[in-house]
Biopython code that builds the backbone (N, CA, C, O; Angstrom):
import numpy as np
from Bio.PDB.StructureBuilder import StructureBuilder

atoms = [
    (1, "MET", "N", (0.839, -1.177, 0.000)),
    (1, "MET", "CA", (0.000, 0.000, 0.000)),
    (1, "MET", "C", (0.888, 1.246, 0.000)),
    (1, "MET", "O", (1.756, 1.407, 0.859)),
    (2, "LYS", "N", (0.659, 2.108, -0.962)),
    (2, "LYS", "CA", (1.445, 3.332, -1.073)),
    (2, "LYS", "C", (0.871, 4.404, -0.163)),
    (2, "LYS", "O", (-0.338, 4.493, 0.051)),
    (3, "LYS", "N", (1.781, 5.216, 0.364)),
    (3, "LYS", "CA", (1.342, 6.353, 1.171)),
    (3, "LYS", "C", (1.019, 7.515, 0.246)),
    (3, "LYS", "O", (1.641, 7.683, -0.803)),
    (4, "LYS", "N", (0.048, 8.305, 0.644)),
    (4, "LYS", "CA", (-0.350, 9.453, -0.146)),
    (4, "LYS", "C", (0.620, 10.611, 0.122)),
    (4, "LYS", "O", (0.963, 10.876, 1.274)),
    (5, "TYR", "N", (1.056, 11.290, -0.924)),
    (5, "TYR", "CA", (1.994, 12.401, -0.810)),
    (5, "TYR", "C", (1.241, 13.706, -0.588)),
    (5, "TYR", "O", (0.313, 14.043, -1.323)),
    (6, "PHE", "N", (1.659, 14.420, 0.431)),
    (6, "PHE", "CA", (1.110, 15.753, 0.696)),
    (6, "PHE", "C", (2.217, 16.760, 0.458)),
    (6, "PHE", "O", (3.266, 16.688, 1.098)),
    (7, "LYS", "N", (2.002, 17.695, -0.448)),
    (7, "LYS", "CA", (3.040, 18.679, -0.744)),
    (7, "LYS", "C", (3.211, 19.628, 0.436)),
    (7, "LYS", "O", (2.240, 19.946, 1.123)),
    (8, "PRO", "N", (4.433, 20.078, 0.674)),
    (8, "PRO", "CA", (4.681, 20.987, 1.795)),
    (8, "PRO", "C", (4.048, 22.350, 1.558)),
    (8, "PRO", "O", (3.926, 22.807, 0.421)),
    (9, "THR", "N", (3.655, 22.982, 2.636)),
    (9, "THR", "CA", (3.072, 24.319, 2.551)),
    (9, "THR", "C", (3.820, 25.261, 3.488)),
    (9, "THR", "O", (4.409, 24.834, 4.481)),
    (10, "VAL", "N", (3.787, 26.525, 3.162)),
    (10, "VAL", "CA", (4.405, 27.555, 3.989)),
    (10, "VAL", "C", (3.328, 28.566, 4.350)),
    (10, "VAL", "O", (2.652, 29.107, 3.476)),
    (11, "ASN", "N", (3.177, 28.813, 5.630)),
    (11, "ASN", "CA", (2.197, 29.789, 6.103)),
    (11, "ASN", "C", (2.941, 30.984, 6.692)),
    (11, "ASN", "O", (3.907, 30.810, 7.435)),
    (12, "VAL", "N", (2.502, 32.178, 6.369)),
    (12, "VAL", "CA", (3.106, 33.401, 6.874)),
    (12, "VAL", "C", (2.034, 34.194, 7.598)),
    (12, "VAL", "O", (0.926, 34.378, 7.094)),
    (13, "GLN", "N", (2.382, 34.657, 8.787)),
    (13, "GLN", "CA", (1.434, 35.462, 9.549)),
    (13, "GLN", "C", (2.140, 36.735, 9.996)),
    (13, "GLN", "O", (3.162, 36.676, 10.680)),
    (14, "LYS", "N", (1.598, 37.879, 9.611)),
    (14, "LYS", "CA", (2.177, 39.158, 9.998)),
    (14, "LYS", "C", (1.543, 39.626, 11.293)),
    (14, "LYS", "O", (0.328, 39.542, 11.476)),
    (15, "VAL", "N", (2.382, 40.119, 12.186)),
    (15, "VAL", "CA", (1.906, 40.644, 13.458)),
    (15, "VAL", "C", (2.373, 42.087, 13.556)),
    (15, "VAL", "O", (3.572, 42.356, 13.488)),
    (16, "TYR", "N", (1.466, 42.988, 13.711)),
    (16, "TYR", "CA", (1.784, 44.409, 13.839)),
    (16, "TYR", "C", (1.625, 44.809, 15.306)),
    (16, "TYR", "O", (0.590, 44.554, 15.923)),
    (17, "LEU", "N", (2.654, 45.431, 15.846)),
    (17, "LEU", "CA", (2.632, 45.874, 17.232)),
    (17, "LEU", "C", (2.686, 47.395, 17.284)),
    (17, "LEU", "O", (3.194, 48.053, 16.376)),
    (18, "GLU", "N", (2.161, 47.917, 18.343)),
    (18, "GLU", "CA", (2.280, 49.348, 18.559)),
    (18, "GLU", "C", (3.727, 49.676, 18.887)),
    (18, "GLU", "O", (4.446, 48.842, 19.439)),
    (19, "ALA", "N", (4.148, 50.860, 18.557)),
    (19, "ALA", "CA", (5.538, 51.243, 18.799)),
    (19, "ALA", "C", (5.827, 51.436, 20.279)),
    (19, "ALA", "O", (6.982, 51.322, 20.690)),
    (20, "GLY", "N", (4.823, 51.722, 21.091)),
    (20, "GLY", "CA", (5.083, 52.045, 22.483)),
    (20, "GLY", "C", (4.789, 50.952, 23.484)),
    (20, "GLY", "O", (4.760, 51.227, 24.683)),
    (21, "ILE", "N", (4.571, 49.730, 23.051)),
    (21, "ILE", "CA", (4.221, 48.670, 24.008)),
    (21, "ILE", "C", (5.349, 48.438, 24.999)),
    (21, "ILE", "O", (5.117, 48.456, 26.208)),
    (22, "ALA", "N", (6.567, 48.220, 24.513)),
    (22, "ALA", "CA", (7.685, 47.942, 25.405)),
    (22, "ALA", "C", (8.696, 49.079, 25.455)),
    (22, "ALA", "O", (9.735, 48.944, 26.101)),
    (23, "ALA", "N", (8.423, 50.166, 24.805)),
    (23, "ALA", "CA", (9.401, 51.252, 24.728)),
    (23, "ALA", "C", (9.685, 51.866, 26.099)),
    (23, "ALA", "O", (10.831, 52.217, 26.380)),
    (24, "GLY", "N", (8.698, 52.003, 26.936)),
    (24, "GLY", "CA", (8.925, 52.629, 28.227)),
    (24, "GLY", "C", (8.777, 51.693, 29.400)),
    (24, "GLY", "O", (8.666, 52.148, 30.538)),
    (25, "SER", "N", (8.771, 50.382, 29.150)),
    (25, "SER", "CA", (8.517, 49.457, 30.244)),
    (25, "SER", "C", (9.752, 49.163, 31.073)),
    (25, "SER", "O", (9.614, 48.723, 32.214)),
    (26, "ALA", "N", (10.955, 49.383, 30.555)),
    (26, "ALA", "CA", (12.166, 49.101, 31.316)),
    (26, "ALA", "C", (13.276, 50.046, 30.893)),
    (26, "ALA", "O", (13.347, 50.485, 29.745)),
    (27, "VAL", "N", (14.133, 50.343, 31.846)),
    (27, "VAL", "CA", (15.308, 51.157, 31.565)),
    (27, "VAL", "C", (16.522, 50.340, 31.982)),
    (27, "VAL", "O", (16.592, 49.863, 33.115)),
    (28, "ILE", "N", (17.475, 50.176, 31.076)),
    (28, "ILE", "CA", (18.677, 49.403, 31.376)),
    (28, "ILE", "C", (19.863, 50.343, 31.358)),
    (28, "ILE", "O", (20.127, 51.025, 30.368)),
    (29, "ARG", "N", (20.564, 50.365, 32.465)),
    (29, "ARG", "CA", (21.755, 51.199, 32.564)),
    (29, "ARG", "C", (22.900, 50.314, 33.047)),
    (29, "ARG", "O", (22.862, 49.825, 34.176)),
    (30, "PRO", "N", (23.923, 50.100, 32.209)),
    (30, "PRO", "CA", (25.011, 49.219, 32.612)),
    (30, "PRO", "C", (25.966, 49.832, 33.630)),
    (30, "PRO", "O", (26.795, 49.121, 34.200)),
    (31, "GLU", "N", (25.867, 51.118, 33.864)),
    (31, "GLU", "CA", (26.798, 51.741, 34.797)),
    (31, "GLU", "C", (26.180, 51.857, 36.191)),
    (31, "GLU", "O", (24.960, 51.825, 36.353)),
    (32, "ASN", "N", (27.048, 51.990, 37.182)),
    (32, "ASN", "CA", (26.545, 52.219, 38.536)),
    (32, "ASN", "C", (26.303, 53.714, 38.736)),
    (32, "ASN", "O", (26.349, 54.470, 37.765)),
    (33, "GLY", "N", (26.052, 54.152, 39.938)),
    (33, "GLY", "CA", (25.740, 55.551, 40.202)),
    (33, "GLY", "C", (26.858, 56.518, 39.879)),
    (33, "GLY", "O", (26.612, 57.700, 39.642)),
    (34, "ASP", "N", (28.113, 56.015, 39.867)),
    (34, "ASP", "CA", (29.266, 56.868, 39.591)),
    (34, "ASP", "C", (29.627, 56.897, 38.108)),
    (34, "ASP", "O", (30.605, 57.542, 37.732)),
    (35, "GLY", "N", (28.866, 56.219, 37.266)),
    (35, "GLY", "CA", (29.155, 56.185, 35.842)),
    (35, "GLY", "C", (30.152, 55.106, 35.447)),
    (35, "GLY", "O", (30.584, 55.065, 34.296)),
    (36, "TRP", "N", (30.530, 54.222, 36.387)),
    (36, "TRP", "CA", (31.497, 53.162, 36.126)),
    (36, "TRP", "C", (30.779, 51.939, 35.570)),
    (36, "TRP", "O", (29.764, 51.514, 36.121)),
    (37, "ILE", "N", (31.299, 51.367, 34.479)),
    (37, "ILE", "CA", (30.705, 50.193, 33.850)),
    (37, "ILE", "C", (31.467, 48.958, 34.290)),
    (37, "ILE", "O", (32.684, 48.879, 34.123)),
    (38, "HIS", "N", (30.751, 47.998, 34.851)),
    (38, "HIS", "CA", (31.344, 46.746, 35.302)),
    (38, "HIS", "C", (31.309, 45.768, 34.142)),
    (38, "HIS", "O", (30.227, 45.388, 33.695)),
    (39, "GLU", "N", (32.482, 45.346, 33.636)),
    (39, "GLU", "CA", (32.544, 44.515, 32.444)),
    (39, "GLU", "C", (32.903, 43.060, 32.728)),
    (39, "GLU", "O", (33.281, 42.343, 31.802)),
    (40, "GLU", "N", (32.800, 42.606, 33.952)),
    (40, "GLU", "CA", (33.166, 41.231, 34.266)),
    (40, "GLU", "C", (31.923, 40.427, 34.605)),
    (40, "GLU", "O", (30.942, 40.957, 35.127)),
    (41, "TRP", "N", (31.984, 39.137, 34.299)),
    (41, "TRP", "CA", (30.911, 38.226, 34.674)),
    (41, "TRP", "C", (31.188, 37.714, 36.069)),
    (41, "TRP", "O", (32.338, 37.481, 36.440)),
    (42, "THR", "N", (30.146, 37.542, 36.830)),
    (42, "THR", "CA", (30.301, 36.902, 38.130)),
    (42, "THR", "C", (29.984, 35.427, 37.966)),
    (42, "THR", "O", (28.955, 35.062, 37.397)),
    (43, "GLU", "N", (30.869, 34.585, 38.465)),
    (43, "GLU", "CA", (30.685, 33.148, 38.330)),
    (43, "GLU", "C", (30.413, 32.546, 39.705)),
    (43, "GLU", "O", (31.158, 32.772, 40.659)),
    (44, "ASP", "N", (29.338, 31.782, 39.785)),
    (44, "ASP", "CA", (29.011, 31.073, 41.013)),
    (44, "ASP", "C", (29.664, 29.702, 40.979)),
    (44, "ASP", "O", (30.155, 29.264, 39.939)),
    (45, "ASP", "N", (29.667, 29.028, 42.123)),
    (45, "ASP", "CA", (30.176, 27.663, 42.183)),
    (45, "ASP", "C", (29.308, 26.763, 41.321)),
    (45, "ASP", "O", (28.119, 27.021, 41.131)),
    (46, "ASP", "N", (29.920, 25.698, 40.799)),
    (46, "ASP", "CA", (29.157, 24.747, 39.994)),
    (46, "ASP", "C", (28.116, 24.049, 40.855)),
    (46, "ASP", "O", (28.374, 23.708, 42.009)),
    (47, "ASP", "N", (26.947, 23.842, 40.285)),
    (47, "ASP", "CA", (25.855, 23.160, 40.979)),
    (47, "ASP", "C", (25.760, 21.745, 40.408)),
    (47, "ASP", "O", (25.117, 21.518, 39.383)),
    (48, "ILE", "N", (26.408, 20.804, 41.085)),
    (48, "ILE", "CA", (26.431, 19.422, 40.607)),
    (48, "ILE", "C", (25.574, 18.586, 41.549)),
    (48, "ILE", "O", (25.852, 18.475, 42.742)),
    (49, "ARG", "N", (24.521, 18.000, 40.978)),
    (49, "ARG", "CA", (23.630, 17.158, 41.777)),
    (49, "ARG", "C", (22.838, 16.254, 40.850)),
    (49, "ARG", "O", (22.749, 16.505, 39.649)),
    (50, "ASP", "N", (22.271, 15.219, 41.406)),
    (50, "ASP", "CA", (21.444, 14.301, 40.629)),
    (50, "ASP", "C", (19.993, 14.777, 40.684)),
    (50, "ASP", "O", (19.469, 15.117, 41.744)),
    (51, "LEU", "N", (19.372, 14.790, 39.527)),
    (51, "LEU", "CA", (17.970, 15.193, 39.438)),
    (51, "LEU", "C", (17.139, 14.009, 38.974)),
    (51, "LEU", "O", (17.496, 13.336, 38.007)),
    (52, "ASP", "N", (16.038, 13.752, 39.655)),
    (52, "ASP", "CA", (15.124, 12.693, 39.258)),
    (52, "ASP", "C", (14.043, 13.288, 38.370)),
    (52, "ASP", "O", (13.337, 14.215, 38.767)),
    (53, "TRP", "N", (13.921, 12.749, 37.169)),
    (53, "TRP", "CA", (12.904, 13.242, 36.233)),
    (53, "TRP", "C", (11.707, 12.362, 36.277)),
    (53, "TRP", "O", (10.736, 12.606, 35.561)),
]
sb = StructureBuilder()
sb.init_structure("model")
sb.init_model(0)
sb.init_chain("A")
sb.init_seg("    ")
for serial, (resi, resn, name, xyz) in enumerate(atoms, 1):
    if name == "N":
        sb.init_residue(resn, " ", resi, " ")
    sb.init_atom(name, np.array(xyz, "f"), 0.0, 1.0, " ", f" {name:<3s}", serial, name[0])
structure = sb.get_structure()
């Protein structure tokens, strides 16, 4: 028994957003109060443990 072939399709959906939805929701400033930029990553200790799924 042969399987029936279904040709692939591509669907496109356009989503229009308002310009101000997220524009004023957050302010990100990489510097501290003195204008100094901290460029290092902080590394925590490794978290090694067994997880039951």
